[in-house]
C-alpha positions as CSV (number, residue, x, y, z in Angstrom):
1,X,-7.9,32.8,-17.3
2,X,-6.1,31.9,-20.8
3,X,-2.8,32.2,-18.9
4,X,-3.5,30.3,-16.2
5,X,-4.9,27.7,-18.1
6,X,-1.5,27.8,-20.8
7,X,0.9,27.5,-17.9
8,X,-1.4,24.3,-16.4
9,X,-1.2,23.2,-20.5
10,X,2.6,23.5,-19.9
11,X,3.3,21.8,-16.6
12,X,0.9,19.2,-17.5
13,X,3.1,18.8,-20.7
14,X,6.2,18.7,-18.8
15,X,4.5,16.0,-16.5
16,X,4.2,13.8,-19.4
17,X,6.8,14.3,-21.3
18,X,9.5,13.5,-18.4
19,X,7.5,10.9,-17.2
20,X,7.9,9.1,-20.9
21,X,11.7,9.7,-20.9
22,X,12.1,8.2,-16.8
23,X,10.1,5.2,-17.9
24,X,12.3,4.3,-21.1
25,X,15.7,5.6,-20.5
26,X,15.5,6.1,-16.6
27,X,16.2,9.1,-15.0
28,X,19.9,9.3,-14.9
29,X,19.9,9.0,-18.9
30,X,17.3,12.0,-19.0
31,X,18.0,15.3,-19.3
32,X,16.3,18.8,-18.9
33,X,17.0,19.0,-22.8
34,X,15.6,15.4,-23.5
35,X,12.8,16.6,-22.1
36,X,11.8,19.8,-23.0
37,X,12.2,18.8,-26.8
38,X,9.7,15.6,-25.7
39,X,7.6,18.7,-24.9
40,X,7.8,21.2,-27.2
41,X,9.1,23.6,-25.0
42,X,11.9,26.5,-24.1
43,X,14.4,25.7,-21.7
44,X,12.9,28.8,-19.8
45,X,9.4,27.2,-19.9
46,X,10.8,24.1,-18.6
47,X,12.7,26.3,-15.5
48,X,9.7,28.5,-14.9
49,X,7.5,25.3,-13.4
50,X,10.9,23.3,-12.3
51,X,13.9,24.3,-10.1
52,X,15.2,21.2,-11.5
53,X,15.1,17.4,-13.0
54,X,15.1,16.2,-9.6
55,X,12.1,18.6,-9.5
56,X,9.9,17.0,-12.3
57,X,10.4,13.4,-10.2
58,X,9.3,14.2,-7.2
59,X,6.6,16.0,-9.0
60,X,5.5,12.7,-10.2
61,X,6.5,10.8,-6.9
62,X,4.2,13.0,-5.8
63,X,1.5,13.0,-7.9
64,X,1.5,8.7,-8.5
65,X,1.3,7.9,-4.4
66,X,-1.5,11.1,-4.5
67,X,-3.4,9.0,-6.2
68,X,-2.3,5.7,-5.1
69,X,-3.7,7.0,-1.3
70,X,-7.3,8.8,-3.0
71,X,-7.7,5.1,-4.7
72,X,-7.2,3.1,-1.3
73,X,-9.0,6.0,0.9
74,X,-12.4,6.2,-1.5
75,X,-13.0,2.0,-0.8
76,X,-14.6,3.1,2.7
77,X,-18.3,3.2,3.1
78,X,-20.3,4.8,5.8
79,X,-20.3,2.2,8.8
80,X,-18.5,-0.2,7.1
81,X,-16.6,-2.3,9.9
82,X,-12.6,-1.9,10.0
83,X,-12.0,-6.1,8.6
84,X,-14.8,-5.2,6.1
85,X,-12.8,-2.4,5.1
86,X,-9.8,-3.9,4.8
87,X,-11.4,-6.5,2.2
88,X,-12.6,-3.8,-0.1
89,X,-9.7,-2.6,-0.3
90,X,-7.7,-5.6,-1.2
91,X,-10.6,-5.7,-3.8
92,X,-9.8,-2.9,-5.2
93,X,-6.1,-4.0,-5.8
94,X,-6.5,-5.4,-8.8
95,X,-8.4,-2.2,-10.5
96,X,-5.1,0.3,-8.3
97,X,-2.5,-2.3,-10.0
98,X,-4.4,-2.0,-14.0
99,X,-3.8,1.7,-13.5
100,X,-0.7,1.2,-12.8
101,X,1.0,-1.3,-15.3
102,X,2.1,1.4,-17.9
103,X,3.6,2.8,-14.8
104,X,5.7,-0.1,-14.5
105,X,8.9,1.2,-15.2
106,X,8.4,4.3,-13.6
107,X,7.9,3.4,-10.5
108,X,10.7,1.6,-10.2
109,X,13.0,4.1,-11.2
110,X,11.1,6.3,-7.9
111,X,12.7,3.3,-6.2
112,X,16.1,3.2,-7.5
113,X,16.3,7.3,-7.2
114,X,15.5,7.8,-3.2
115,X,18.1,4.5,-2.7
116,X,20.2,7.1,-4.4
117,X,19.1,10.2,-3.5
118,X,17.5,11.8,-0.1
119,X,15.6,14.8,-1.7
120,X,13.8,11.5,-4.1
121,X,13.7,9.5,-0.7
122,X,11.7,11.9,1.2
123,X,9.3,12.5,-1.2
124,X,8.7,8.6,-1.0
125,X,8.6,8.3,2.4
126,X,6.1,11.4,3.6
127,X,3.1,9.4,1.7
128,X,4.5,6.7,3.0
129,X,3.8,7.8,6.4
130,X,0.5,8.7,6.0
131,X,-0.2,5.2,3.8
132,X,0.7,3.5,7.5
133,X,-1.0,6.6,9.2
134,X,-4.0,4.8,7.7
135,X,-3.8,1.5,8.6
136,X,-2.8,2.5,11.8
137,X,-6.1,4.1,12.0
138,X,-8.3,1.7,10.7
139,X,-6.7,-1.1,13.4
140,X,-7.4,1.3,15.9
141,X,-11.1,1.5,14.8
142,X,-11.8,-1.9,15.0
143,X,-10.0,-2.2,18.6
144,X,-12.2,0.6,19.5
145,X,-15.7,-0.5,17.6
146,X,-14.9,-4.1,19.4
147,X,-14.7,-6.0,15.4
148,X,-10.8,-6.5,15.6
149,X,-8.8,-8.3,19.3
150,X,-6.5,-5.1,20.7
151,X,-2.9,-5.2,19.2
152,X,-0.6,-2.9,18.7
153,X,-1.8,-0.8,15.8
154,X,1.5,0.5,14.8
155,X,3.0,-3.2,14.6
156,X,-0.4,-4.2,12.5
157,X,-0.4,-1.2,10.2
158,X,4.0,-2.0,9.3
159,X,2.5,-5.5,8.5
160,X,-0.1,-4.6,6.6
161,X,2.1,-2.0,4.5
162,X,4.7,-4.8,4.4
163,X,2.0,-6.8,2.5
164,X,0.9,-4.0,0.2
165,X,3.9,-3.2,-0.9
166,X,5.4,-7.0,-1.1
167,X,2.0,-7.7,-3.6
168,X,2.3,-3.9,-5.3
169,X,5.5,-4.7,-7.0
170,X,5.2,-8.2,-7.0
171,X,2.1,-7.8,-9.8
172,X,4.9,-5.0,-11.8
173,X,7.3,-7.1,-12.1
174,X,5.0,-10.1,-13.4
175,X,1.7,-8.7,-13.8
176,X,0.2,-12.2,-15.4
177,X,2.5,-14.4,-12.7
178,X,-1.2,-14.3,-11.0
179,X,-4.8,-13.5,-9.9
180,X,-3.2,-10.2,-7.5
181,X,-6.8,-9.4,-6.5
182,X,-7.1,-13.0,-5.4
183,X,-3.9,-13.3,-3.9
184,X,-4.2,-9.6,-2.2
185,X,-8.2,-11.0,-1.0
186,X,-6.8,-13.6,0.8
187,X,-3.3,-12.4,1.7
188,X,-6.4,-10.0,4.0
189,X,-8.0,-12.6,4.5
190,X,-5.3,-14.6,6.3
191,X,-4.6,-11.1,8.5
192,X,-7.3,-10.5,9.4
193,X,-7.7,-14.0,10.9
194,X,-5.4,-13.1,13.8
195,X,-7.1,-9.8,13.9
196,X,-10.7,-10.6,14.1
197,X,-11.3,-10.0,17.6
198,X,-12.9,-13.6,18.2
199,X,-17.2,-13.7,18.9
């Protein structure tokens, strides 16, 4: 039990050190030696947990996107109409974005490296596809229950994901530029004007 806890602590230290270094100096400028030095571990301990620097980076991508996915999924309440659920998600946008402000450079580094590295790109695209499926499910459910008009759920999900991605990156790059929570809610309200079924 103690060994397991020590392994988890070491893995967490590696991830924390790597996240800091990737955010500060960038992925390309960071080596395994720097991560080990900051984490206070040997290279052997590093390679026990991760096969490479890329593997650490992918683990950080998956961790960040998993947290984002959990935040979105947690906005649902029982019996809530699809349109209200979408508005609930928009209202949590401020909190989601606020939790990422310390990670701004790291998030941008994820996207930069995803363009260059196929394995990192796949690590980003896999949960991105789940996000699209998540929104597609909301729209399909809204159509089935008569809350939303009969639109193509795939296209609707792509529009929602595009709006969410655009707002997310605007908020990361210019956090003081607007009240991004309010902008997110207004954006969803505008989209819902086109999605809601006429009474």
